[in-house]
N, C-alpha and C positions, 0 to 999 in steps of 0.2 A: 490562427490565433496570434494576435500581436502580443509581443512580450510586455507585460506590465512593467512600469518603471521600478528600478531598484535603487536603494541607497548607494552612494559612492563606496567603493571598496567591497561590494558584495561578492562573496565566493559562490560560484555555481558548481553544483555537484550533479552528475548524471548517474542515476542508478541503473546498473545492468540487472537482468533477471537474476534472482537469488541473492541480492544485496539488501542491506539495511543501513541507513545512515542517521545519526543522531547529532544535533548541533544546537548552538545558541547564537542569537544575534543575526547579523546580516549574511544569511546563507539562503540560497535558493536551491532546493532539491527537485530534480525533474526526472521523469521516466516515461516510458512508452509501454502501454498495456494492451494485450489482446485477451487471452484467456487467463493470464496472470492477474493477481489481485494485489493492490497496495492498501495498506492501512497507515493513516497518518495519525500522529498524536502531537498535541500542542498544549503548553501550559500558558494561559493568558497573562498571568502575573510575572512569571520569570522569563517569558519569551524564549522558551526552549522547546524543541520537539524533534520528531523523527519521522522517517518514511521507510516502509518496507516494500519489497517487491518479490512476492513468492510465486513459485511455479506450480506447486502441488499441495494438496491438503495435508499430507503426512508422508513420512519416508517409507512406510510399509514395513513389513517384517524383516528383521535381520539387518537393518541399516542403522548405523549410529549417526543421527542427525542433530545431536545435542548442541552443536555449534554452527548450524547451518541456517541461513535465511532462505534457503530454497523451498522450505516447507512451512506451511501456515503455523503449525504447532511450535516448532523450534524457533522460527523467526519471530513469532509473537513473544515467546519467552525471552529472547535476546533483547527485544524492545523493552519489556518489563524490567529486565536487569539494568538497562540504562536509566530508566526512571528511578529505580531503587537506589542506584549509585548517588542520585541527587538528593535522596532523603525526602522525596515528595510523594504524597499519596497518589495512587493510580487514578482515583476518582476526581482529582483536580484537573486532569488532562481532558482535552476535547479530542475525541476519536472520530475519524471519517474513513469511509470505505469506498473503494473505487475498483473497477475492472470486472473481470469474470465474464467477458464477452465470448460469444461463439465465433469461431473463424470459419469462413467458407471452406468446405472440403471438396476435393476432386470427386467426380462421379464414382460411386461404388465404394468410397472410403468409409470406414466405420466412424461414427460420431460418438465420442466418449463423454460429452458434457463436462469436460474438466473445468470449464469456466464456472458453471453453476455449482460444482462441487467445491471449488475454491471459495466462492462466496459463502456457501453454507458453513464451511470450516471456519472462516473468519468470524462470522456471526456467532457461532457456537463458542469460540474462544472469548469474544467480548462478553457474551452472556455469562459464561462460566466465571468470569472475573467481575461480574456485576457492573459492567461498563456500558454506557449509553453511546449509541451512534448518533453524532450530531448532524451528519450529512452523509448521503449515499448516492452514488451513480454507478449502477452495476447492470450486468446482463446485456442483452441486445446482440446484434451481429455486427461486429466492427472492432475498432480499436480506439484507444484514448491516449492523448498526450496530456500529461499531468505536470503541473509546476506547483510546488509548495514553498511559500515564502515564510521561513521560520521567524523572521522579525515581526510579522503581523498575524501569522496563523492562517492567512488566506490561501486557498487552493484554487488554482486556475485549471480549467479542464476544457479540452476540445475533443469532442466525440465525432468520429468519422464512421458513419454507417456504411456497411458493405452489402451488396445484393447477393443473395444466395443463388447459385446456379439452378 
């Protein structure tokens, strides 16, 4: 994937697994997804938005994940807090969903379907908040390189399919 042109002075942010970034203006947020899932949000009028990169649907019992973007539920709440700080309604944002692929496993390894569980968790959270998914590219066997241009709301995706053994 050739990098789309950027405005002069654009800041580039690379999200590691478990991170979320929210910005305004000339910012490009990128990440690499396998079984992890990213949710982007963007406000077309105010040119502000964010991208999450979560690893698991939830923290499970006994873990305090209230400030962690590693999990779908707490990471999504952190994104909604950023939206709330701006005083803008959630429904004015455009939400997109990416990732949740299966990764090839060595022979005999257990297959846990974590990618599909992550996608289900993200969809449940968006539905719970009555938010519509404007675009989606999920599932499959492989990984995705994702770039989100906050100034335009465009998401650039390259999907690389992998063969199962």
